[in-house]
C-alpha positions in Angstrom: 17.3 34.3 -6.4 16.2 31.1 -8.2 16.8 29.1 -5.0 14.7 31.7 -3.0 11.9 31.4 -5.6 12.1 27.6 -5.4 12.0 27.7 -1.5 9.0 30.0 -1.6 7.2 27.8 -4.2 7.9 24.7 -2.1 6.6 26.4 1.0 3.3 27.4 -0.7 2.8 23.9 -2.1 3.4 22.3 1.3 1.0 24.7 3.0 -1.7 24.2 0.4 -1.4 20.4 0.8 -0.5 20.4 4.4 -2.9 17.6 5.3 -1.0 15.1 3.2 2.4 16.2 4.4 1.1 16.0 8.0 -0.2 12.5 7.4 3.1 11.5 5.8 5.1 12.9 8.7 3.0 11.1 11.2 3.6 7.8 9.4 7.3 8.5 9.5 7.2 9.1 13.2 4.5 6.6 14.3 5.0 3.5 12.1 8.1 1.4 12.6 7.9 0.5 8.9 8.7 4.1 7.9 10.9 5.3 10.8 13.9 5.3 8.4 12.3 8.1 6.3 13.0 10.5 9.2 16.6 10.3 7.9 15.8 11.1 4.3 15.4 14.9 4.6 19.0 15.4 5.9 20.3 12.9 3.4 18.7 14.9 0.6 20.4 18.0 1.9 23.7 16.2 2.0 23.3 14.8 -1.5 22.5 18.3 -2.9 25.5 19.8 -1.2 27.8 17.1 -2.6 26.8 18.4 -6.0 26.9 22.1 -5.0 30.2 23.1 -6.7 29.2 21.7 -10.1 25.7 23.0 -9.9 26.9 26.5 -9.0 28.6 26.7 -12.4 25.3 26.3 -14.2 22.8 29.1 -15.1 19.2 28.3 -14.0 16.4 28.9 -16.5 12.6 29.0 -15.8 11.3 26.1 -17.9 7.6 25.5 -18.9 7.8 21.7 -19.3 8.2 21.6 -15.5 4.7 22.9 -15.3 3.5 19.8 -17.1 5.1 17.6 -14.4 3.5 19.7 -11.7 0.1 19.6 -13.5 0.4 15.8 -13.8 1.1 15.6 -10.1 -1.9 17.8 -9.3 -4.1 15.6 -11.4 -2.7 12.5 -9.6 -3.5 14.1 -6.3 -7.1 14.8 -7.5 -7.4 11.1 -8.4 -6.0 10.1 -5.1 -8.4 12.4 -3.3 -11.4 11.1 -5.3 -10.5 7.5 -4.6 -9.3 7.9 -1.0 -6.0 6.4 -2.0 -3.4 7.9 0.4 -0.4 6.6 -1.6 -1.5 8.5 -4.7 -2.0 11.8 -2.8 1.3 11.4 -1.0 3.2 10.5 -4.1 1.6 13.5 -5.9 2.6 16.1 -3.3 6.3 14.9 -3.5 6.2 15.0 -7.4 4.8 18.6 -7.2 8.0 19.7 -5.4 10.0 17.9 -8.1 8.0 19.6 -10.9 8.4 23.0 -9.2 12.2 22.5 -9.2 12.2 21.6 -12.9 10.0 24.6 -13.7 12.1 27.1 -11.8 15.7 25.8 -12.2 15.5 24.3 -15.7 16.9 21.1 -17.3 20.7 21.8 -16.7 20.4 22.3 -13.0 17.9 19.4 -12.8 20.5 17.2 -14.6 23.1 18.2 -12.0 20.7 17.4 -9.1 19.0 14.5 -10.8 19.6 11.9 -8.1 18.7 14.1 -5.1 15.5 15.1 -7.0 14.7 11.5 -7.8 15.6 10.3 -4.3 12.8 12.6 -2.9 10.5 9.7 -3.9 11.7 7.8 -0.9 9.8 10.3 1.3 6.6 8.5 0.2 5.6 5.8 2.7 4.8 2.7 0.5 5.0 -1.0 1.1 1.8 -2.1 2.9 0.6 -3.5 -0.4 3.5 -6.0 -0.3 2.6 -7.5 3.1 0.4 -10.4 2.0 3.0 -11.5 -0.7 5.9 -11.2 1.8 4.0 -13.2 4.5 3.5 -16.0 2.0 7.1 -16.0 0.8 8.4 -16.0 4.4 6.1 -18.9 5.4 7.4 -20.9 2.4 11.0 -20.1 3.1 10.5 -21.1 6.8 9.0 -24.4 5.8 12.1 -25.2 3.6 14.4 -24.4 6.5 12.4 -26.4 8.9 12.6 -29.4 6.6 16.3 -29.0 6.3 16.7 -28.8 10.0 14.4 -31.9 10.4 11.7 -30.2 12.4 8.3 -31.6 11.3 5.7 -28.9 10.5 2.7 -28.2 8.5 1.7 -24.9 6.9 -1.7 -23.5 6.4 -1.4 -20.3 4.4 0.7 -18.1 6.8 0.2 -20.4 9.8 2.8 -23.0 10.8 2.0 -25.8 13.1 4.6 -27.9 14.9 4.4 -30.4 17.7 5.6 -27.8 20.2 3.6 -24.7 19.0 1.4 -22.8 16.6 3.0 -19.9 14.8 1.7 -17.1 12.5 3.8 -15.2 10.0 2.0 -12.0 11.0 2.0 -8.7 9.2 4.7 -7.4 11.5 6.8 -10.4 10.7 6.5 -10.1 6.9 9.8 -8.3 6.6 8.3 -5.3 4.8 10.0 -2.9 7.2 13.5 -4.1 6.4 12.8 -4.5 2.7 11.5 -0.9 2.3 14.5 0.5 4.3 16.9 -1.5 2.3 15.5 -0.3 -1.0 16.2 3.3 0.1 19.6 2.4 1.5 20.5 0.3 -1.6 19.6 3.2 -3.9 21.8 5.6 -1.9 24.8 3.3 -1.8 24.4 2.5 -5.5 24.6 6.1 -6.5 27.3 7.2 -4.0 29.6 4.2 -4.2 29.3 2.9 -7.7 30.0 4.5 -11.1 29.1 1.4 -13.3 25.4 0.9 -14.0 25.9 -2.8 -14.0 27.4 -2.8 -10.5 24.6 -0.5 -9.4 22.0 -2.9 -10.7 23.7 -5.8 -9.0 23.8 -4.1 -5.6 20.2 -3.1 -5.9 19.3 -6.7 -6.7 21.2 -7.8 -3.6 19.4 -5.2 -1.5 16.0 -6.6 -2.7 16.7 -10.3 -2.4 18.8 -10.5 0.8 16.2 -8.9 3.1 13.5 -11.4 2.0 15.8 -14.4 2.5 17.0 -13.0 5.8 13.4 -12.7 7.1 12.8 -16.3 6.3 15.9 -17.2 8.4 14.5 -14.9 11.2 11.1 -16.8 11.2 12.8 -20.2 11.1 15.2 -19.1 14.0 12.2 -18.1 16.1 10.6 -21.5 15.7 13.9 -23.3 16.1 14.5 -21.5 19.5 10.9 -22.1 20.6 11.5 -25.9 20.2 14.0 -25.9 23.1 13.3 -22.7 25.1 9.6 -22.3 24.7 7.4 -19.9 22.7 7.5 -17.0 25.3 11.3 -17.0 25.3 11.5 -17.2 21.5 9.0 -14.3 21.1 11.1 -12.0 23.4 14.3 -13.1 21.7 12.8 -12.3 18.4 11.9 -8.8 19.4 15.2 -8.0 21.0 17.8 -9.8 18.9 16.1 -9.9 15.5 14.6 -6.5 16.0 17.7 -4.7 17.0 20.7 -6.8 16.0 20.0 -9.3 13.2 19.1 -7.0 10.4 21.9 -4.6 11.3 24.2 -7.6 10.9 22.5 -8.5 7.6 22.9 -4.9 6.4 26.6 -5.0 7.3 27.0 -8.3 5.3 25.3 -6.7 2.3 27.8 -3.8 2.5 30.7 -6.1 2.9 29.6 -8.1 -0.2 29.5 -4.9 -2.2 32.5 -3.2 -0.8 35.1 -4.9 -3.0 33.1 -3.8 -6.1 32.9 -0.1 -5.2 34.3 1.7 -8.3 33.9 5.3 -7.5 36.8 7.2 -6.0 36.1 8.8 -2.6 36.9 12.3 -4.0 35.4 11.8 -7.5 32.7 14.3 -8.4 29.2 12.8 -8.5 28.2 14.8 -11.6 30.1 16.0 -14.7 29.4 19.7 -14.8 31.3 20.2 -18.1 29.4 17.5 -19.8 26.1 19.0 -18.7 27.2 22.4 -19.9 28.2 21.1 -23.3 25.2 18.8 -23.8 23.4 19.7 -27.1 20.2 17.9 -25.9 20.0 20.0 -22.7 20.7 23.1 -24.9 17.7 22.3 -27.0 15.5 21.6 -24.0 16.6 24.8 -22.4 15.1 26.8 -25.2 11.6 26.0 -23.9 12.0 28.9 -21.4 9.3 31.0 -19.8 9.5 34.2 -17.7 9.8 33.4 -14.0 6.6 35.3 -13.0 4.6 33.2 -15.5 6.0 30.0 -14.1 5.3 31.0 -10.5 1.7 31.9 -11.5 1.3 28.7 -13.4 2.4 26.7 -10.3 -0.1 28.5 -8.1 -2.9 28.2 -10.7 -2.4 24.4 -11.0 -2.4 23.8 -7.3 -5.5 26.0 -6.7 -7.4 24.3 -9.6 -6.8 20.9 -8.2 -8.0 22.0 -4.7 -11.1 23.6 -6.3 -11.9 20.5 -8.3 -11.6 18.3 -5.2 -13.9 20.7 -3.2 -16.6 20.5 -5.9 -16.4 16.7 -6.1 -16.6 16.3 -2.4 -20.0 17.8 -2.3 -21.3 15.1 -4.7 -23.3 12.3 -3.1 -25.9 9.8 -4.4 -29.4 10.0 -2.8 -29.9 7.4 0.0 -33.0 5.6 1.0 -34.3 6.1 4.6 -33.6 2.5 5.4 -32.4 -0.8 3.8 -33.7 -4.3 4.5 -32.8 -7.9 4.2 -34.7 -9.6 1.4 -36.1 -13.1 1.8 -34.0 -15.9 0.5 -36.0 -18.9 -0.6 -35.3 -22.0 1.5 -33.2 -20.0 4.0 -34.1 -18.4 7.3 -32.4 -16.0 9.8 -30.4 -17.9 12.3 -29.3 -16.7 15.8 -26.6 -19.3 16.5 -23.2 -18.1 17.5 -20.0 -18.5 15.5 -17.1 -20.4 16.8 -15.0 -17.2 16.6 -16.6 -13.8 16.5 -16.2 -12.0 13.1 -17.2 -8.4 12.5 -16.4 -7.0 9.0 -15.6 -3.3 8.9 -17.4 -0.8 6.7 -16.2 2.6 7.9 -18.4 5.5 6.9 -21.2 3.4 5.4 -24.5 5.3 5.3 -26.4 2.0 5.8 -25.4 -1.5 6.9 -26.9 -4.9 7.3 -25.5 -7.9 9.2 -27.3 -11.3 9.4 -26.7 -15.0 9.7 -28.7 -17.4 7.5 -29.2 -21.2 7.7 -31.1 -23.6 5.4 -31.8 -26.5 7.7 -29.5 -28.7 5.6 -26.3 -27.9 7.5 -25.4 -24.7 5.6 -24.8 -21.5 7.5 -23.8 -18.3 5.9 -23.0 -14.9 7.4 -23.9 -11.7 5.5 -22.5 -8.2 5.7 -23.8 -5.5 3.4 -22.9 -1.8 3.3 -24.3 1.1 1.2 -22.3 4.3 0.7 -23.6 7.6 -0.8 -20.0 8.5 -1.9 -16.4 7.3 -1.5 -13.7 9.3 0.1 -11.4 9.5 3.0 -12.9 7.4 5.8 -15.5 6.0 3.5 -13.7 3.4 1.4 -15.6 0.2 0.7 -12.5 -1.6 -0.4 -9.9 0.4 1.5 -6.9 -1.1 3.4 -8.2 -2.7 6.7 -11.8 -2.6 5.5 -14.2 -5.4 4.8 -13.7 -9.1 5.7 -10.4 -8.6 7.4 -10.5 -5.5 9.7 -7.1 -4.0 10.6 -6.1 -5.0 14.1 -8.7 -7.8 14.5 -7.9 -11.3 15.8 -8.4 -12.6 12.2 -5.5 -13.0 9.9 -5.3 -13.7 6.1 -4.4 -17.3 5.4 -4.6 -17.8 1.6 -6.7 -17.0 -1.5 -10.0 -18.8 -1.5 -11.8 -20.6 -4.3 -12.9 -18.5 -7.3 -16.3 -16.8 -7.3 -17.5 -14.8 -10.3 -16.8 -11.1 -10.1 -15.6 -11.4 -6.4 -12.6 -11.5 -4.2 -12.3 -14.8 -2.2 -10.1 -15.2 0.9 -9.6 -17.8 3.6 -9.0 -16.1 6.9 -8.1 -17.7 10.3 -8.6 -16.9 14.0 -6.8 -18.5 16.9 -8.0 -22.0 17.5 -7.5 -22.4 14.7 -10.8 -21.4 13.2 -11.0 -21.1 9.4 -13.5 -18.9 7.5 -14.1 -18.3 3.8 -15.1 -14.7 3.0 -16.2 -13.7 -0.5 -16.5 -10.0 -1.3 -18.4 -8.1 -4.1 -18.0 -4.4 -4.7 -20.5 -2.5 -6.8 -21.0 1.0 -8.3 -23.0 1.9 -11.3 -22.8 -1.1 -13.7 -19.6 -2.4 -12.3 -19.6 -5.6 -10.1 -16.1 -6.6 -9.0 -14.0 -8.0 -6.2 -11.1 -5.7 -7.2 -10.6 -2.7 -5.0 -8.5 -1.2 -7.9 -11.3 -1.5 -10.3 -13.7 0.0 -7.8 -11.4 3.0 -7.2 -11.0 3.6 -10.9 -14.8 3.7 -11.3 -15.1 6.0 -8.2 -12.5 8.3 -9.7 -14.4 8.5 -13.0 -17.6 9.4 -11.2 -16.0 12.2 -9.2 -14.0 13.5 -12.2 -17.3 13.8 -14.0 -19.1 15.1 -10.9 -21.5 12.2 -11.2 -23.2 10.9 -8.0 -23.4 7.1 -7.7 -23.9 4.9 -4.7 -21.3 2.2 -3.8 -22.2 -1.2 -2.3 -20.2 -3.8 -0.6 -21.4 -7.4 0.0 -19.6 -10.1 2.0 -20.8 -13.7 2.2 -18.9 -15.8 4.6 -18.9 -19.3 6.2 -16.9 -21.0 8.9 -15.2 -24.3 8.2 -17.1 -27.0 10.2 -20.1 -24.7 10.8 -23.4 -26.6 10.6 -25.2 -29.5 12.2 -24.4 -33.1 12.2 -21.4 -35.1 11.2 -19.4 -34.0 8.2 -20.7 -30.4 8.0 -20.5 -29.0 4.5 -17.4 -27.0 3.6 -17.7 -23.2 3.5 -17.6 -23.0 -0.3 -20.6 -25.3 -0.6 -22.6 -23.2 1.9 -21.9 -20.0 0.0 -22.7 -21.5 -3.4 -25.9 -22.9 -2.1 -26.9 -19.5 -0.7 -26.1 -17.8 -4.1 -28.2 -20.4 -5.9 -31.1 -19.4 -3.7 -30.7 -15.6 -4.1 -30.5 -15.7 -7.9 -28.4 -13.2 -9.8 -26.3 -11.2 -7.4 -26.8 -7.7 -8.9 -30.6 -7.4 -8.6 -30.4 -9.1 -5.2 -28.0 -6.4 -4.0 -30.3 -3.7 -5.5 -33.2 -5.1 -3.6 -31.2 -4.8 -0.3 -30.2 -1.3 -1.1 -33.8 -0.5 -2.2 -32.6 0.8 -5.5 -35.2 -1.3 -7.4 
């Protein structure tokens, strides 16, 4: 009966938050980074069945602290919904299932099934946040290996130039796919094949480090082959051999390295049922019981309260002007010259947007992109992934961090050519001016939690390297700083564009 109750509770929670489960399932199916998660549900069933005999000896108890876990997950989902952060919502719906299991089965059963319950977190598709870091690491490792193999090359952020070709460590080549899969695989092997916590930690460290190093070897190998066989052959070889064979071999080598250290007998139980039954700590925790109907009602009430809160906040929006306009900038004029490489920042869901190019007649040219939002949410995220200066799927790629600007995010991006561009982004809501998407999301969360309508603004100032007239055109940083000196303080200038003041 407790298992039937848990299955019913899980079904209701999945139906109530079906949109998030549908989005997760689509990522598992459609994104090669997360295809491995399709294997996780059957692995979870297998892990639970491995512990079935020991678990069957325990008596389930409805347990009210499990409602606290579920309540925390619902609150996290609300925050994710308010900020448009998919990762927070998707993590929350998985933790809701874990909380329901705690609430309906109690601490002893949860202790017996601790690893399968914890392993449910691998259902959450995460890792995109690591891509820029992994691109940079891969580029640096590649340069070290090129130097060792005596192949002259220069690196510009994530772009590597040799005498026989120009290469980019693209997002797809960052190695994030293999790293995320190896984290899930390493955790599984560590639990099933090792009993010592020291050996488990060692194998997990191996599962984290080896994929990163192997991806550097992969990038170097592609360039090494391109030197003798050409870039086209190297690219096709990379997709076929490295995509299908290389990382399987690496995974096998990791397993071979850990094999001799496996210290769990094949037929050894994965949990100690007698120790769980005799545990005084679990006995004390088990006293915090609650009737099953009250736990089921509590789970339903928490989920419905979160959905109601989200629905109320989604109707909150700041008043918008009928139009917004570009203010005059002393000493600067609108310029209709074309960029060396087209650049179109993305501001999905903005209620108003301005795009312009300014020049000052002294060789400085600056591109401006400004967006005004009545509210932030799904499809309307000023600082969301793939938004702003570097749109997802564009010909532009991140190169390296740019020079520091106060309260802003600075990036150097690159298009084929190569063409270099400095892009400086400011995000604003209420009294907050920042370049941090995290800080913006926290402020947006606070506004929606308090049902407080506030507009959000995004301003991007950008300049191409070498753009301008005459010999020795000024660098992008000088152009942007000159423009900012003419606009005056950035906050009132943004307000004038948004017609707030």
